[in-house]
N, CA, C and O atoms as a GROMACS GRO file, in nm:
protein
  388
    1MET      N    1  -2.624   4.618  27.207
    1MET     CA    2  -2.706   4.688  27.304
    1MET      C    3  -2.829   4.752  27.239
    1MET      O    4  -2.905   4.822  27.306
    2THR      N    5  -2.849   4.728  27.112
    2THR     CA    6  -2.964   4.789  27.044
    2THR      C    7  -3.097   4.733  27.093
    2THR      O    8  -3.200   4.797  27.078
    3ASP      N    9  -3.096   4.612  27.152
    3ASP     CA   10  -3.218   4.554  27.206
    3ASP      C   11  -3.252   4.608  27.344
    3ASP      O   12  -3.361   4.586  27.395
    4VAL      N   13  -3.158   4.679  27.404
    4VAL     CA   14  -3.176   4.736  27.537
    4VAL      C   15  -3.248   4.870  27.524
    4VAL      O   16  -3.208   4.951  27.440
    5PRO      N   17  -3.352   4.896  27.602
    5PRO     CA   18  -3.420   5.026  27.595
    5PRO      C   19  -3.322   5.141  27.619
    5PRO      O   20  -3.226   5.127  27.694
    6ARG      N   21  -3.348   5.253  27.555
    6ARG     CA   22  -3.257   5.368  27.559
    6ARG      C   23  -3.224   5.410  27.702
    6ARG      O   24  -3.107   5.436  27.733
    7ASP      N   25  -3.324   5.419  27.789
    7ASP     CA   26  -3.298   5.466  27.925
    7ASP      C   27  -3.200   5.374  27.999
    7ASP      O   28  -3.118   5.421  28.078
    8LYS      N   29  -3.209   5.244  27.973
    8LYS     CA   30  -3.118   5.149  28.036
    8LYS      C   31  -2.980   5.150  27.969
    8LYS      O   32  -2.879   5.128  28.036
    9ARG      N   33  -2.976   5.177  27.838
    9ARG     CA   34  -2.846   5.191  27.770
    9ARG      C   35  -2.767   5.306  27.831
    9ARG      O   36  -2.647   5.294  27.854
   10VAL      N   37  -2.836   5.417  27.857
   10VAL     CA   38  -2.770   5.532  27.920
   10VAL      C   39  -2.715   5.492  28.057
   10VAL      O   40  -2.601   5.524  28.091
   11ALA      N   41  -2.798   5.424  28.137
   11ALA     CA   42  -2.753   5.379  28.270
   11ALA      C   43  -2.629   5.290  28.258
   11ALA      O   44  -2.534   5.305  28.335
   12ASN      N   45  -2.629   5.199  28.162
   12ASN     CA   46  -2.515   5.109  28.141
   12ASN      C   47  -2.391   5.183  28.095
   12ASN      O   48  -2.282   5.162  28.149
   13LEU      N   49  -2.407   5.270  27.996
   13LEU     CA   50  -2.293   5.346  27.944
   13LEU      C   51  -2.230   5.434  28.052
   13LEU      O   52  -2.109   5.432  28.073
   14CYS      N   53  -2.315   5.510  28.119
   14CYS     CA   54  -2.264   5.602  28.222
   14CYS      C   55  -2.207   5.525  28.341
   14CYS      O   56  -2.107   5.566  28.399
   15GLY      N   57  -2.270   5.413  28.376
   15GLY     CA   58  -2.219   5.330  28.485
   15GLY      C   59  -2.082   5.272  28.454
   15GLY      O   60  -1.997   5.263  28.542
   16SER      N   61  -2.061   5.231  28.330
   16SER     CA   62  -1.931   5.176  28.290
   16SER      C   63  -1.821   5.281  28.300
   16SER      O   64  -1.712   5.254  28.350
   17ILE      N   65  -1.851   5.401  28.252
   17ILE     CA   66  -1.753   5.510  28.259
   17ILE      C   67  -1.727   5.546  28.405
   17ILE      O   68  -1.612   5.566  28.445
   18LEU      N   69  -1.833   5.555  28.485
   18LEU     CA   70  -1.817   5.588  28.626
   18LEU      C   71  -1.729   5.484  28.696
   18LEU      O   72  -1.639   5.520  28.771
   19ASN      N   73  -1.753   5.358  28.670
   19ASN     CA   74  -1.673   5.251  28.730
   19ASN      C   75  -1.524   5.270  28.695
   19ASN      O   76  -1.438   5.264  28.783
   20GLN      N   77  -1.495   5.293  28.568
   20GLN     CA   78  -1.356   5.310  28.527
   20GLN      C   79  -1.293   5.435  28.587
   20GLN      O   80  -1.178   5.431  28.632
   21GLU      N   81  -1.366   5.544  28.589
   21GLU     CA   82  -1.313   5.668  28.645
   21GLU      C   83  -1.284   5.653  28.795
   21GLU      O   84  -1.181   5.702  28.843
   22LEU      N   85  -1.372   5.587  28.868
   22LEU     CA   86  -1.348   5.565  29.011
   22LEU      C   87  -1.227   5.476  29.032
   22LEU      O   88  -1.147   5.501  29.123
   23ARG      N   89  -1.212   5.373  28.952
   23ARG     CA   90  -1.094   5.286  28.962
   23ARG      C   91  -0.967   5.365  28.932
   23ARG      O   92  -0.866   5.350  29.001
   24ASP      N   93  -0.972   5.448  28.829
   24ASP     CA   94  -0.856   5.532  28.795
   24ASP      C   95  -0.822   5.629  28.908
   24ASP      O   96  -0.707   5.670  28.921
   25ALA      N   97  -0.922   5.665  28.988
   25ALA     CA   98  -0.901   5.757  29.101
   25ALA      C   99  -0.869   5.680  29.231
   25ALA      O  100  -0.877   5.736  29.340
   26SER      N  101  -0.833   5.553  29.217
   26SER     CA  102  -0.789   5.468  29.329
   26SER      C  103  -0.901   5.425  29.424
   26SER      O  104  -0.874   5.393  29.540
   27TYR      N  105  -1.023   5.423  29.377
   27TYR     CA  106  -1.133   5.364  29.453
   27TYR      C  107  -1.157   5.224  29.395
   27TYR      O  108  -1.127   5.198  29.279
   28SER      N  109  -1.209   5.137  29.476
   28SER     CA  110  -1.249   5.004  29.429
   28SER      C  111  -1.399   4.991  29.452
   28SER      O  112  -1.442   4.939  29.555
   29PRO      N  113  -1.480   5.038  29.357
   29PRO     CA  114  -1.624   5.040  29.378
   29PRO      C  115  -1.684   4.901  29.390
   29PRO      O  116  -1.650   4.809  29.316
   30LYS      N  117  -1.775   4.889  29.484
   30LYS     CA  118  -1.853   4.765  29.502
   30LYS      C  119  -1.994   4.785  29.449
   30LYS      O  120  -2.042   4.705  29.369
   31TRP      N  121  -2.061   4.893  29.493
   31TRP     CA  122  -2.195   4.927  29.448
   31TRP      C  123  -2.189   5.060  29.374
   31TRP      O  124  -2.135   5.158  29.425
   32LEU      N  125  -2.246   5.064  29.254
   32LEU     CA  126  -2.253   5.186  29.174
   32LEU      C  127  -2.399   5.219  29.144
   32LEU      O  128  -2.482   5.129  29.134
   33PRO      N  129  -2.431   5.347  29.131
   33PRO     CA  130  -2.568   5.381  29.093
   33PRO      C  131  -2.597   5.338  28.950
   33PRO      O  132  -2.510   5.346  28.863
   34SER      N  133  -2.718   5.293  28.925
   34SER     CA  134  -2.764   5.262  28.791
   34SER      C  135  -2.893   5.340  28.773
   34SER      O  136  -3.000   5.298  28.817
   35ILE      N  137  -2.881   5.454  28.708
   35ILE     CA  138  -2.992   5.549  28.699
   35ILE      C  139  -3.033   5.565  28.553
   35ILE      O  140  -2.956   5.619  28.474
   36PRO      N  141  -3.152   5.520  28.517
   36PRO     CA  142  -3.198   5.536  28.379
   36PRO      C  143  -3.226   5.683  28.348
   36PRO      O  144  -3.266   5.760  28.435
   37LEU      N  145  -3.206   5.720  28.224
   37LEU     CA  146  -3.233   5.856  28.178
   37LEU      C  147  -3.365   5.856  28.102
   37LEU      O  148  -3.376   5.794  27.996
   38LYS      N  149  -3.464   5.924  28.157
   38LYS     CA  150  -3.597   5.922  28.097
   38LYS      C  151  -3.608   6.012  27.974
   38LYS      O  152  -3.670   5.973  27.875
   39VAL      N  153  -3.548   6.132  27.978
   39VAL     CA  154  -3.553   6.224  27.865
   39VAL      C  155  -3.419   6.295  27.851
   39VAL      O  156  -3.345   6.310  27.948
   40GLY      N  157  -3.390   6.337  27.730
   40GLY     CA  158  -3.269   6.415  27.705
   40GLY      C  159  -3.145   6.330  27.688
   40GLY      O  160  -3.152   6.208  27.674
   41ASN      N  161  -3.031   6.399  27.690
   41ASN     CA  162  -2.902   6.334  27.666
   41ASN      C  163  -2.806   6.348  27.783
   41ASN      O  164  -2.693   6.301  27.775
   42VAL      N  165  -2.849   6.413  27.892
   42VAL     CA  166  -2.759   6.436  28.004
   42VAL      C  167  -2.815   6.372  28.131
   42VAL      O  168  -2.926   6.402  28.174
   43LEU      N  169  -2.736   6.283  28.189
   43LEU     CA  170  -2.770   6.220  28.317
   43LEU      C  171  -2.689   6.291  28.425
   43LEU      O  172  -2.566   6.284  28.426
   44SER      N  173  -2.758   6.358  28.514
   44SER     CA  174  -2.692   6.432  28.623
   44SER      C  175  -2.782   6.426  28.746
   44SER      O  176  -2.850   6.523  28.778
   45PRO      N  177  -2.782   6.312  28.815
   45PRO     CA  178  -2.874   6.295  28.928
   45PRO      C  179  -2.844   6.392  29.042
   45PRO      O  180  -2.728   6.422  29.068
   46PRO      N  181  -2.948   6.442  29.109
   46PRO     CA  182  -2.928   6.537  29.218
   46PRO      C  183  -2.863   6.473  29.340
   46PRO      O  184  -2.792   6.541  29.415
   47GLN      N  185  -2.884   6.344  29.361
   47GLN     CA  186  -2.822   6.272  29.472
   47GLN      C  187  -2.779   6.135  29.422
   47GLN      O  188  -2.857   6.064  29.358
   48ALA      N  189  -2.655   6.100  29.450
   48ALA     CA  190  -2.606   5.967  29.414
   48ALA      C  191  -2.502   5.926  29.518
   48ALA      O  192  -2.451   6.008  29.594
   49ALA      N  193  -2.474   5.796  29.518
   49ALA     CA  194  -2.374   5.742  29.611
   49ALA      C  195  -2.313   5.618  29.548
   49ALA      O  196  -2.374   5.555  29.461
   50PHE      N  197  -2.193   5.584  29.593
   50PHE     CA  198  -2.132   5.458  29.556
   50PHE      C  199  -2.062   5.404  29.679
   50PHE      O  200  -2.038   5.477  29.775
   51SER      N  201  -2.029   5.276  29.676
   51SER     CA  202  -1.960   5.219  29.790
   51SER      C  203  -1.834   5.147  29.748
   51SER      O  204  -1.820   5.101  29.635
   52THR      N  205  -1.742   5.140  29.843
   52THR     CA  206  -1.631   5.047  29.836
   52THR      C  207  -1.676   4.928  29.920
   52THR      O  208  -1.795   4.917  29.951
   53ALA      N  209  -1.587   4.839  29.958
   53ALA     CA  210  -1.625   4.723  30.039
   53ALA      C  211  -1.670   4.764  30.179
   53ALA      O  212  -1.743   4.690  30.245
   54THR      N  213  -1.627   4.882  30.225
   54THR     CA  214  -1.653   4.919  30.365
   54THR      C  215  -1.722   5.053  30.384
   54THR      O  216  -1.770   5.082  30.494
   55THR      N  217  -1.730   5.136  30.281
   55THR     CA  218  -1.775   5.274  30.298
   55THR      C  219  -1.863   5.318  30.183
   55THR      O  220  -1.839   5.285  30.067
   56TRP      N  221  -1.968   5.395  30.217
   56TRP     CA  222  -2.049   5.464  30.117
   56TRP      C  223  -1.999   5.608  30.106
   56TRP      O  224  -1.963   5.669  30.206
   57TYR      N  225  -1.997   5.661  29.983
   57TYR     CA  226  -1.955   5.798  29.956
   57TYR      C  227  -2.064   5.871  29.880
   57TYR      O  228  -2.132   5.814  29.795
   58ARG      N  229  -2.078   5.998  29.910
   58ARG     CA  230  -2.164   6.083  29.828
   58ARG      C  231  -2.095   6.101  29.693
   58ARG      O  232  -1.973   6.097  29.682
   59LEU      N  233  -2.176   6.121  29.590
   59LEU     CA  234  -2.122   6.126  29.456
   59LEU      C  235  -2.205   6.223  29.372
   59LEU      O  236  -2.328   6.224  29.380
   60SER      N  237  -2.137   6.302  29.293
   60SER     CA  238  -2.207   6.380  29.192
   60SER      C  239  -2.139   6.350  29.058
   60SER      O  240  -2.016   6.337  29.052
   61PHE      N  241  -2.218   6.340  28.954
   61PHE     CA  242  -2.161   6.317  28.822
   61PHE      C  243  -2.254   6.371  28.714
   61PHE      O  244  -2.374   6.391  28.735
   62ARG      N  245  -2.194   6.393  28.600
   62ARG     CA  246  -2.268   6.440  28.483
   62ARG      C  247  -2.220   6.357  28.365
   62ARG      O  248  -2.100   6.353  28.336
   63CYS      N  249  -2.312   6.293  28.298
   63CYS     CA  250  -2.279   6.205  28.186
   63CYS      C  251  -2.365   6.246  28.066
   63CYS      O  252  -2.488   6.238  28.072
   64GLU      N  253  -2.300   6.287  27.959
   64GLU     CA  254  -2.372   6.325  27.838
   64GLU      C  255  -2.350   6.218  27.732
   64GLU      O  256  -2.237   6.178  27.706
   65VAL      N  257  -2.460   6.172  27.672
   65VAL     CA  258  -2.453   6.069  27.568
   65VAL      C  259  -2.501   6.126  27.435
   65VAL      O  260  -2.566   6.230  27.430
   66ASP      N  261  -2.468   6.056  27.327
   66ASP     CA  262  -2.518   6.098  27.196
   66ASP      C  263  -2.668   6.069  27.187
   66ASP      O  264  -2.724   6.002  27.274
   67THR      N  265  -2.731   6.118  27.083
   67THR     CA  266  -2.876   6.108  27.067
   67THR      C  267  -2.925   5.964  27.069
   67THR      O  268  -3.032   5.936  27.123
   68ASP      N  269  -2.848   5.872  27.011
   68ASP     CA  270  -2.889   5.732  27.007
   68ASP      C  271  -2.850   5.654  27.132
   68ASP      O  272  -2.881   5.536  27.145
   69ALA      N  273  -2.782   5.721  27.224
   69ALA     CA  274  -2.736   5.657  27.349
   69ALA      C  275  -2.648   5.536  27.318
   69ALA      O  276  -2.666   5.428  27.373
   70THR      N  277  -2.551   5.558  27.229
   70THR     CA  278  -2.457   5.452  27.196
   70THR      C  279  -2.315   5.484  27.242
   70THR      O  280  -2.228   5.397  27.243
   71ARG      N  281  -2.290   5.611  27.279
   71ARG     CA  282  -2.158   5.646  27.331
   71ARG      C  283  -2.166   5.769  27.420
   71ARG      O  284  -2.257   5.851  27.409
   72VAL      N  285  -2.069   5.779  27.510
   72VAL     CA  286  -2.061   5.892  27.602
   72VAL      C  287  -1.983   6.004  27.536
   72VAL      O  288  -1.873   5.982  27.484
   73LEU      N  289  -2.040   6.125  27.536
   73LEU     CA  290  -1.975   6.241  27.477
   73LEU      C  291  -1.890   6.317  27.578
   73LEU      O  292  -1.782   6.367  27.545
   74SER      N  293  -1.938   6.325  27.702
   74SER     CA  294  -1.860   6.390  27.807
   74SER      C  295  -1.900   6.330  27.941
   74SER      O  296  -2.012   6.283  27.960
   75PHE      N  297  -1.805   6.334  28.034
   75PHE     CA  298  -1.829   6.277  28.165
   75PHE      C  299  -1.742   6.348  28.267
   75PHE      O  300  -1.623   6.371  28.243
   76ASN      N  301  -1.801   6.384  28.381
   76ASN     CA  302  -1.720   6.432  28.493
   76ASN      C  303  -1.789   6.391  28.622
   76ASN      O  304  -1.910   6.367  28.626
   77PHE      N  305  -1.710   6.383  28.728
   77PHE     CA  306  -1.763   6.337  28.855
   77PHE      C  307  -1.685   6.400  28.969
   77PHE      O  308  -1.575   6.453  28.952
   78ARG      N  309  -1.746   6.393  29.087
   78ARG     CA  310  -1.681   6.438  29.209
   78ARG      C  311  -1.724   6.345  29.321
   78ARG      O  312  -1.843   6.323  29.343
   79VAL      N  313  -1.626   6.292  29.392
   79VAL     CA  314  -1.654   6.210  29.509
   79VAL      C  315  -1.668   6.304  29.627
   79VAL      O  316  -1.582   6.388  29.653
   80GLY      N  317  -1.777   6.288  29.699
   80GLY     CA  318  -1.803   6.370  29.816
   80GLY      C  319  -1.760   6.300  29.944
   80GLY      O  320  -1.677   6.210  29.943
   81ALA      N  321  -1.819   6.344  30.052
   81ALA     CA  322  -1.785   6.293  30.185
   81ALA      C  323  -1.834   6.150  30.204
   81ALA      O  324  -1.925   6.103  30.136
   82GLU      N  325  -1.770   6.082  30.298
   82GLU     CA  326  -1.819   5.952  30.340
   82GLU      C  327  -1.957   5.969  30.403
   82GLU      O  328  -1.986   6.070  30.467
   83ILE      N  329  -2.042   5.869  30.383
   83ILE     CA  330  -2.175   5.871  30.444
   83ILE      C  331  -2.167   5.784  30.570
   83ILE      O  332  -2.135   5.666  30.562
   84PRO      N  333  -2.195   5.842  30.686
   84PRO     CA  334  -2.187   5.765  30.810
   84PRO      C  335  -2.284   5.647  30.808
   84PRO      O  336  -2.394   5.658  30.755
   85PRO      N  337  -2.244   5.532  30.866
   85PRO     CA  338  -2.332   5.415  30.869
   85PRO      C  339  -2.471   5.443  30.926
   85PRO      O  340  -2.568   5.378  30.886
   86GLY      N  341  -2.482   5.537  31.018
   86GLY     CA  342  -2.612   5.571  31.075
   86GLY      C  343  -2.710   5.630  30.975
   86GLY      O  344  -2.830   5.633  31.001
   87GLU      N  345  -2.661   5.677  30.861
   87GLU     CA  346  -2.748   5.736  30.758
   87GLU      C  347  -2.783   5.638  30.647
   87GLU      O  348  -2.869   5.667  30.564
   88TRP      N  349  -2.718   5.523  30.643
   88TRP     CA  350  -2.738   5.429  30.533
   88TRP      C  351  -2.884   5.387  30.520
   88TRP      O  352  -2.938   5.384  30.410
   89GLY      N  353  -2.948   5.354  30.630
   89GLY     CA  354  -3.088   5.310  30.626
   89GLY      C  355  -3.180   5.418  30.574
   89GLY      O  356  -3.267   5.392  30.491
   90ARG      N  357  -3.163   5.540  30.624
   90ARG     CA  358  -3.248   5.651  30.583
   90ARG      C  359  -3.232   5.678  30.433
   90ARG      O  360  -3.328   5.716  30.366
   91LEU      N  361  -3.111   5.659  30.381
   91LEU     CA  362  -3.085   5.682  30.239
   91LEU      C  363  -3.111   5.557  30.152
   91LEU      O  364  -3.090   5.558  30.031
   92ARG      N  365  -3.158   5.450  30.218
   92ARG     CA  366  -3.187   5.323  30.151
   92ARG      C  367  -3.063   5.263  30.084
   92ARG      O  368  -3.071   5.208  29.974
   93LEU      N  369  -2.950   5.273  30.153
   93LEU     CA  370  -2.826   5.214  30.105
   93LEU      C  371  -2.808   5.079  30.174
   93LEU      O  372  -2.826   5.069  30.296
   94PRO      N  373  -2.771   4.975  30.101
   94PRO     CA  374  -2.750   4.844  30.162
   94PRO      C  375  -2.636   4.848  30.264
   94PRO      O  376  -2.538   4.922  30.248
   95SER      N  377  -2.650   4.768  30.367
   95SER     CA  378  -2.543   4.754  30.464
   95SER      C  379  -2.424   4.684  30.399
   95SER      O  380  -2.442   4.594  30.317
   96LEU      N  381  -2.306   4.725  30.436
   96LEU     CA  382  -2.185   4.664  30.377
   96LEU      C  383  -2.120   4.565  30.473
   96LEU      O  384  -2.018   4.504  30.440
   97HIS      N  385  -2.178   4.549  30.590
   97HIS     CA  386  -2.116   4.460  30.690
   97HIS      C  387  -2.180   4.324  30.688
   97HIS      O  388  -2.141   4.237  30.766
   0.00000   0.00000   0.00000
């Protein structure tokens, strides 16, 4: 992954951990956020969402990586409420149907 720009490495690392954590919490994620980190070592987006095959959920997470963005130092997340289908377009979330 050394050929991958740092901001994308962070997105990949944090996305992989998020995927595993959601699976461990009995979700089967279909769409996950991929958010590059422009500066610093902590990715904590103010708004995020993920989907299963049928539902979008609000999501908050915090992912801290080492300086070289080669490993995750800490990670935590919280799954929020379901996002009603009527809000998907406004939030620019793809339709799941």
